[in-house]
C-alpha positions as CSV (number, residue, x, y, z in Angstrom):
1,X,264.3,8.6,194.4
2,X,263.5,6.4,191.6
3,X,260.9,3.9,192.0
4,X,260.1,3.5,188.4
5,X,260.8,0.3,186.5
6,X,263.3,-0.8,183.8
7,X,261.5,0.7,180.3
8,X,259.2,-2.4,180.1
9,X,257.4,-1.4,184.0
10,X,255.5,1.4,184.7
11,X,255.8,2.9,188.1
12,X,256.2,6.4,189.4
13,X,258.1,8.2,192.0
14,X,258.6,11.3,194.8
15,X,260.3,13.1,197.1
16,X,259.6,14.3,200.2
17,X,260.8,18.2,200.7
18,X,263.1,19.1,203.1
19,X,264.6,23.0,203.5
20,X,267.5,25.0,203.3
21,X,268.8,28.2,202.6
22,X,271.3,29.9,200.5
23,X,274.0,32.2,201.7
24,X,277.4,33.2,200.8
25,X,280.5,32.8,202.4
26,X,282.6,35.8,200.9
27,X,282.3,39.0,203.5
28,X,284.2,41.0,201.4
29,X,282.3,40.6,197.8
30,X,281.6,43.2,195.9
31,X,277.9,44.0,196.1
32,X,276.1,42.5,193.2
33,X,274.5,44.4,190.0
34,X,273.0,47.3,191.4
35,X,269.4,47.0,189.8
36,X,265.9,48.6,190.4
37,X,263.3,45.9,191.3
38,X,260.7,45.2,188.8
39,X,257.2,47.7,189.9
40,X,254.5,45.7,191.0
41,X,252.1,47.1,188.5
42,X,254.5,46.5,185.4
43,X,252.5,44.3,182.9
44,X,255.3,42.2,182.4
45,X,256.6,41.9,185.8
46,X,256.0,37.9,185.9
47,X,258.5,38.0,182.6
48,X,260.7,40.7,184.1
49,X,261.3,38.6,187.6
50,X,262.2,35.4,185.5
51,X,265.1,37.7,184.1
52,X,265.9,38.3,187.7
53,X,266.3,34.9,188.4
54,X,268.3,34.3,185.6
55,X,271.0,36.6,187.3
56,X,270.2,39.5,185.0
57,X,268.4,42.6,185.4
58,X,264.8,42.4,184.9
59,X,264.1,46.1,185.4
60,X,266.8,47.2,182.2
61,X,264.9,45.0,180.2
62,X,263.6,46.6,176.7
63,X,260.4,44.9,174.8
64,X,261.5,43.5,171.4
65,X,258.5,41.6,170.5
66,X,259.5,38.3,170.9
67,X,262.3,38.8,172.9
68,X,263.6,41.5,176.0
69,X,267.0,43.4,175.6
70,X,268.3,43.2,179.0
71,X,271.2,45.4,180.3
72,X,272.1,47.0,176.6
73,X,273.3,43.9,175.0
74,X,271.7,40.8,176.2
75,X,269.0,39.2,174.2
76,X,266.7,36.5,176.1
77,X,263.9,35.2,174.3
78,X,260.5,35.8,176.0
79,X,259.8,31.7,174.8
80,X,262.1,30.7,177.8
81,X,260.9,32.6,180.5
82,X,257.3,30.7,180.5
83,X,257.3,26.6,181.2
84,X,260.3,25.6,183.6
85,X,262.0,22.7,184.9
86,X,261.7,22.6,189.1
87,X,264.0,22.5,192.4
88,X,263.3,22.3,196.1
89,X,262.0,25.3,197.9
90,X,265.8,25.5,199.1
91,X,269.1,25.1,198.1
92,X,272.6,24.2,199.3
93,X,274.5,27.1,200.5
94,X,277.0,29.2,198.3
95,X,279.7,28.1,200.5
96,X,278.7,24.5,200.8
97,X,277.9,23.7,197.1
98,X,281.6,24.4,195.8
99,X,282.9,21.7,198.1
100,X,280.6,18.8,198.4
101,X,282.1,14.8,199.4
102,X,280.2,11.9,198.3
103,X,281.2,8.4,199.5
104,X,280.0,4.9,198.7
105,X,279.0,3.3,202.3
106,X,280.9,-0.1,203.0
107,X,277.4,-2.1,202.9
108,X,277.5,-1.8,199.2
109,X,280.1,-4.8,197.7
110,X,283.5,-3.7,196.8
111,X,283.9,-6.3,194.5
112,X,283.5,-4.5,190.7
113,X,280.5,-7.0,190.5
114,X,277.1,-6.0,189.5
115,X,276.1,-4.5,193.1
116,X,279.1,-2.7,193.5
117,X,278.2,1.1,192.8
118,X,281.6,2.8,193.2
119,X,282.2,3.5,189.6
120,X,278.6,4.9,188.7
121,X,279.0,7.2,191.4
122,X,282.5,8.4,190.4
123,X,280.8,8.9,187.2
124,X,278.0,10.7,188.4
125,X,280.3,13.3,189.6
126,X,282.3,13.8,186.6
127,X,279.0,14.2,184.8
128,X,278.1,17.2,187.2
129,X,281.6,18.6,187.7
130,X,281.7,18.7,183.8
131,X,278.7,21.4,183.5
132,X,280.4,24.8,183.1
133,X,279.7,28.2,184.5
134,X,278.2,26.9,188.3
135,X,279.5,26.7,191.5
136,X,278.6,22.9,191.7
137,X,281.7,20.7,192.4
138,X,281.5,17.3,194.0
139,X,284.6,15.0,195.1
140,X,284.6,11.3,195.7
141,X,285.9,10.2,199.3
142,X,286.4,6.7,200.5
143,X,286.4,7.4,204.3
144,X,285.1,9.7,206.8
145,X,281.6,11.5,206.7
146,X,280.5,12.7,203.2
147,X,278.2,15.1,202.3
148,X,276.2,12.4,200.4
149,X,276.7,8.9,201.4
150,X,275.2,5.7,199.1
151,X,274.2,2.9,201.0
152,X,272.3,0.0,200.8
153,X,268.7,0.3,201.9
154,X,269.0,-3.3,203.6
155,X,266.0,-4.3,202.1
156,X,264.0,-1.1,203.1
157,X,262.8,0.0,199.5
158,X,260.1,-1.3,197.4
159,X,261.2,-4.4,194.7
160,X,260.3,-1.6,192.0
161,X,261.9,1.4,193.8
162,X,265.7,1.7,192.2
163,X,266.7,4.2,195.2
164,X,265.7,7.0,197.0
165,X,267.6,10.6,198.0
166,X,267.0,13.5,200.7
167,X,266.6,16.7,199.7
168,X,269.1,20.0,200.7
169,X,268.4,21.1,204.3
170,X,270.0,24.2,206.4
171,X,272.1,25.0,203.5
172,X,273.2,21.3,203.4
173,X,272.9,18.7,200.5
174,X,270.5,15.8,201.0
175,X,273.1,13.8,202.9
176,X,271.4,10.0,202.2
177,X,271.0,7.9,199.1
178,X,269.8,4.5,199.5
179,X,270.1,2.1,197.0
180,X,267.9,-1.0,196.4
181,X,270.3,-3.9,195.7
182,X,267.8,-6.2,194.9
183,X,265.6,-4.2,192.6
184,X,263.2,-5.4,190.4
185,X,263.6,-9.1,191.4
186,X,267.3,-8.8,192.1
187,X,267.7,-8.3,188.3
188,X,271.2,-7.1,187.4
189,X,271.6,-3.2,186.3
190,X,274.2,-2.5,183.7
191,X,277.0,0.2,184.4
192,X,274.8,2.7,182.2
193,X,271.5,2.0,184.4
194,X,273.5,2.8,187.2
195,X,275.4,5.9,186.1
196,X,272.2,6.9,185.2
197,X,270.6,6.3,188.8
198,X,273.6,7.9,190.5
199,X,273.6,11.1,188.3
200,X,269.4,11.5,189.1
201,X,270.1,10.7,192.7
202,X,272.8,13.4,193.3
203,X,270.7,15.5,191.2
204,X,268.0,15.3,194.3
205,X,270.4,16.0,197.0
206,X,272.0,19.7,195.4
207,X,267.9,20.7,195.0
208,X,266.7,19.4,191.5
209,X,263.4,18.2,191.8
210,X,261.7,15.9,188.9
211,X,261.0,17.7,185.8
212,X,258.0,15.6,185.0
213,X,256.8,16.3,188.8
214,X,253.3,17.5,187.6
215,X,252.6,14.4,185.3
216,X,253.6,12.3,188.5
217,X,251.3,14.0,190.5
218,X,254.2,15.8,193.0
219,X,253.5,19.3,194.2
220,X,255.9,21.5,195.9
221,X,258.2,21.7,193.0
222,X,259.8,25.7,192.4
223,X,259.8,26.4,188.8
224,X,263.3,27.3,187.3
225,X,263.1,30.0,184.9
226,X,264.1,29.3,181.6
227,X,263.6,25.6,181.3
228,X,260.8,23.7,179.9
229,X,258.6,22.0,182.4
230,X,258.9,18.7,179.5
231,X,262.1,17.5,178.4
232,X,262.1,13.9,177.6
233,X,265.5,14.0,177.5
234,X,266.1,15.1,181.0
235,X,267.9,13.1,183.6
236,X,265.7,14.4,186.1
237,X,262.6,12.8,184.9
238,X,260.6,10.2,187.7
239,X,259.7,7.0,186.1
240,X,263.3,6.3,184.6
241,X,264.8,3.6,186.6
242,X,266.3,0.9,184.4
243,X,267.0,3.9,181.5
244,X,270.5,3.7,180.5
245,X,272.7,7.1,180.7
246,X,273.1,9.1,177.2
247,X,274.2,12.4,178.9
248,X,272.8,15.2,180.6
249,X,270.1,17.2,178.2
250,X,270.8,20.7,177.3
251,X,268.1,22.2,179.8
252,X,269.3,19.8,182.8
253,X,273.2,21.6,182.2
254,X,271.2,24.8,182.1
255,X,269.0,24.2,185.4
256,X,272.5,23.7,187.8
257,X,274.0,26.9,185.9
258,X,270.7,29.1,187.0
259,X,270.3,27.8,190.5
260,X,273.8,27.5,191.2
261,X,275.2,30.7,188.8
262,X,279.0,32.0,188.8
263,X,278.5,35.6,189.9
264,X,280.1,37.8,188.2
265,X,279.1,41.5,189.5
266,X,279.6,45.2,187.8
267,X,278.5,48.5,188.8
268,X,279.0,51.7,187.5
269,X,278.3,55.1,188.9
270,X,278.8,58.6,187.6
271,X,281.0,60.4,190.7
272,X,281.4,64.0,189.3
273,X,283.2,66.0,186.5
274,X,286.8,66.9,185.4
275,X,287.5,69.9,183.3
276,X,283.7,69.4,181.7
277,X,283.9,65.5,181.3
278,X,281.4,63.2,183.5
279,X,283.5,60.8,185.6
280,X,282.6,57.2,185.7
281,X,283.7,54.8,187.9
282,X,283.5,51.0,187.5
283,X,283.6,48.4,190.0
284,X,283.1,44.5,189.8
285,X,283.7,41.1,191.8
286,X,281.8,38.0,192.2
287,X,282.0,34.5,193.3
288,X,283.2,31.9,191.3
289,X,284.1,27.7,191.6
290,X,287.4,28.7,193.0
291,X,289.5,31.5,194.2
292,X,289.5,34.4,191.5
293,X,293.1,34.8,190.2
294,X,292.0,38.1,188.0
295,X,289.7,40.0,186.4
296,X,289.6,41.3,182.7
297,X,287.8,44.8,181.8
298,X,286.8,45.2,178.4
299,X,285.1,48.3,176.5
300,X,283.2,48.4,173.0
301,X,284.1,50.9,170.7
302,X,282.7,50.9,167.2
303,X,281.3,47.2,167.6
304,X,284.8,46.2,168.7
305,X,285.8,44.9,172.4
306,X,289.3,45.9,173.6
307,X,291.3,45.3,177.2
308,X,290.8,48.3,179.5
309,X,292.2,46.3,182.6
310,X,293.3,42.8,183.4
311,X,294.9,42.1,187.1
312,X,293.3,41.6,190.7
313,X,292.0,44.9,191.1
314,X,288.4,45.7,191.2
315,X,287.7,49.4,189.9
316,X,288.3,51.4,187.5
317,X,287.4,55.1,186.3
318,X,286.3,56.4,182.9
319,X,286.0,59.8,181.4
320,X,282.7,59.7,179.5
321,X,281.6,62.9,177.5
322,X,278.0,64.1,177.9
323,X,275.5,62.3,175.8
324,X,278.2,59.0,175.2
325,X,277.2,55.6,175.8
326,X,279.9,53.8,177.2
327,X,279.6,50.0,177.3
328,X,281.8,47.4,179.4
329,X,281.9,44.1,180.1
330,X,284.0,42.1,182.9
331,X,284.7,38.4,183.7
332,X,286.7,36.6,186.0
333,X,289.6,33.9,185.9
334,X,289.9,30.8,188.5
335,X,291.8,27.8,188.4
336,X,288.9,26.2,186.2
337,X,288.8,29.1,183.6
338,X,287.2,32.2,182.5
339,X,283.8,32.8,183.8
340,X,281.1,34.1,181.6
341,X,281.1,38.3,180.9
342,X,278.8,40.3,182.8
343,X,277.9,43.7,180.7
344,X,276.5,47.2,181.5
345,X,275.8,50.0,179.2
346,X,275.4,53.8,180.4
347,X,275.1,57.1,179.1
348,X,277.0,59.7,180.7
349,X,274.6,62.9,181.9
350,X,275.6,66.2,182.1
351,X,278.0,68.0,184.6
352,X,275.0,70.1,185.9
353,X,273.3,66.9,187.3
354,X,276.7,65.3,189.1
355,X,278.8,66.4,192.0
356,X,281.1,69.1,191.3
């Protein structure tokens, strides 16, 4: 909800938490990247678990001073693992977040005037859909029962509360956004102000809390590792009704990528030896925004990446001499383009340690 007034007013807002659970709809997915849990007694356990929350392997992290080297070639600055933005305690399921329908109810005027929110809602959908490397995909509809409905509050909200929204529940997006068509004494909102509000309320519906939830006196938020607790440019700040939309902040985009990431997974296993040389099997898979069209596997030789495989398969076998390190990376392509890479490095053991 946005209860704050225009920039010239002082007001606060808050939302009640609802509950849901994350789930996957891909029964045939390759299991996630095999990663040992962070030991309970590890002195950097909080930091390494924050790396786990980013979709990386915290237990693989090597302390490099002001950063960690993760999975062999990914550098994560320690400064990004402390203060964070926030989300609800539960999120929209993987199955549902990729196909969220949004509609404006008939009790909001459809005349192109100042009380018509259809353009703002469609613009907000475009804003969230434009964030790359995440599973969130919204669709504007004009009939039927949507996942998220923008409706008039019919006089139910206080004068200085511009809108409110519900949070995700039972794996579904928050389904209701109430808009105060008489906000601030019925002063008209500009298109940019309505767009700000629509982006903000959809953010709540898919699980984002106020970035400044703590100064607002709110509670129960879940920190998002890798994002700051203070971001003056965040569209998810509370107390911002009447602000003109100027784009998502970089941390708004990062937050949505962190809580709804495209998942590319890779696992490697040394399966035995052939003629005295260890064999390594690489297996990959994952969940992209849309069905995967193909995968690309690359290896690094003397600092240069080269393609090993490109197609619809999910496994490849290498011969790796004992003591030699093999660095691999894989990515998937959907109709929306290539995902980020998943990288992994492994060193071949001696044949005496492997099945013969």
